C-alpha positions in Angstrom: 121.1 144.7 101.9 121.2 141.0 102.7 120.9 139.6 106.3 120.4 136.2 107.7 117.7 135.8 110.3 116.6 132.9 112.5 112.9 132.8 113.5 111.1 129.9 115.2 114.0 127.6 114.4 114.0 128.3 110.7 116.7 130.2 109.0 115.9 132.5 106.1 117.6 135.3 104.1 116.1 138.7 103.9 116.8 140.8 100.8 115.5 144.4 100.7 112.8 143.7 103.2 111.4 140.4 101.9 112.5 136.7 101.8 114.5 135.7 98.7 112.2 134.6 95.9 109.0 136.1 97.4 108.3 138.3 94.5 109.1 135.7 91.8 106.8 133.2 93.6 104.0 135.8 93.6 104.6 136.6 90.0 104.5 132.8 89.2 101.2 132.5 91.1 99.7 135.5 89.3 100.9 134.0 85.9 99.3 130.7 86.7 96.1 132.4 87.8 96.1 134.5 84.6 96.7 131.4 82.5 93.8 129.6 84.2 91.5 132.5 83.6 92.5 132.6 79.9 91.9 128.9 79.5 88.6 129.1 81.2 87.4 132.0 79.0 88.6 130.2 75.9 86.6 127.1 76.9 83.5 129.2 77.7 83.7 130.9 74.3 84.2 127.5 72.5 81.1 126.2 74.2 78.9 129.0 72.9 79.1 127.6 69.3 76.6 128.8 66.7 73.5 127.4 68.4 72.9 125.1 65.5 72.2 122.0 67.6 68.5 122.2 68.3 66.3 119.1 68.7 65.5 117.1 65.7 68.7 117.7 63.7 69.2 115.6 60.6 72.9 114.5 60.5 72.7 114.4 56.7 72.1 118.1 56.7 75.4 118.9 58.3 77.4 121.9 57.1 80.0 119.8 55.2 78.3 116.8 53.6 81.5 115.6 51.9 83.1 114.6 55.2 84.1 110.9 55.3 81.9 109.1 57.8 82.8 105.5 57.4 85.7 105.4 59.8 86.8 107.2 63.0 89.3 110.1 62.7 92.7 108.5 62.2 94.4 110.2 65.2 91.7 108.9 67.7 92.4 105.8 69.7 90.9 102.5 68.5 87.9 101.2 70.5 87.2 97.5 70.7 83.9 96.3 69.2 83.0 94.7 72.6 82.9 98.2 74.3 79.9 99.3 72.1 76.4 99.0 73.5 74.3 97.5 70.8 71.1 99.5 70.3 70.5 98.5 66.7 66.9 98.0 65.7 65.6 100.7 68.0 64.0 103.9 66.6 65.2 106.0 69.5 68.3 105.7 71.7 69.2 107.8 74.7 72.7 108.9 75.6 73.0 110.6 79.0 75.4 113.5 79.6 76.4 113.2 83.2 79.1 115.2 84.9 82.3 114.4 82.9 81.0 111.4 81.0 78.5 110.2 78.3 76.6 107.0 79.3 76.8 104.8 77.3 80.1 106.1 75.9 80.1 103.9 72.8 76.8 103.1 71.1 75.9 101.1 68.0 72.6 102.1 66.3 70.8 101.4 63.0 70.5 103.9 60.2 67.7 106.5 60.8 67.9 106.2 64.6 67.1 109.2 66.7 69.9 109.6 69.3 68.6 111.7 72.2 71.3 113.4 74.3 69.9 114.1 77.8 71.8 116.2 80.3 71.4 114.4 83.6 74.3 116.3 85.1 74.4 119.4 87.2 76.3 121.5 84.6 75.8 122.4 80.9 77.3 120.1 78.2 77.7 120.3 74.5 78.0 117.6 71.8 80.6 118.3 69.1 81.7 116.1 66.2 85.4 115.1 66.4 85.5 115.8 62.7 84.1 119.3 62.2 81.0 119.2 60.0 80.4 115.5 60.4 77.1 116.4 62.1 75.4 119.5 63.5 76.8 120.5 66.9 74.6 120.6 70.0 75.6 123.8 71.9 75.9 124.2 75.6 73.0 126.6 75.4 70.8 123.9 74.0 71.9 121.3 76.6 71.7 122.8 80.1 71.0 120.5 83.1 67.7 118.7 82.5 67.5 119.4 78.8 67.6 117.1 75.8 68.5 117.4 72.1 68.1 114.9 69.3 70.4 113.9 66.4 69.0 111.7 63.6 71.7 109.5 62.0 70.6 108.8 58.4 73.9 107.6 57.0 76.0 104.6 58.0 79.4 105.4 59.5 81.3 106.1 62.7 80.6 109.4 64.5 83.1 110.3 67.3 81.9 113.2 69.5 82.9 115.0 72.7 81.9 117.7 75.1 84.4 120.6 74.8 83.6 121.8 78.3 84.8 118.6 79.9 87.2 117.0 77.4 88.6 116.7 73.9 88.0 114.3 71.1 90.9 112.1 72.5 90.6 112.6 76.3 87.9 113.2 78.9 84.2 113.4 78.1 83.9 111.8 74.7 82.1 109.0 72.9 81.3 107.3 69.6 78.3 106.2 67.7 78.5 103.6 65.0 75.6 103.7 62.5 74.9 100.4 60.6 72.8 99.9 57.5 
């Protein structure tokens, strides 16, 4: 049964006791909610990792030592040399993981430099290589708020990385380290 009604100056159609489209809109909202929950669970599971990112990790001991490290992954955007913070000559360099950003985002270091990732944000972060196996991952469990984890870069090359909880290798919370000889 279809009937037209006018309430408070608005006209609407009633079909079988409810406005036209009410159930499809509810289904759409439920579908969006379900998709959001699914994506959230997938991100949470991805953040768990294998826990292999404890402090003092030697990059040369990564799972796949044959990965090319001399240039960034080809599908990543180019970064101008002037955007890199030059920290060459230092034995230890800090990179802060704040909420949704690494600071500095782009860093140039010397070979055998310890890069200390410090979580100065309010939520957990992880540090994943853009090229799987390029260096050992730092898991979210190893980098909760206030924690730190160290990677030692022993080989020259470009090491793009990202936090999978707040971005991808291409967008969001990501960065790069260039290691020079």
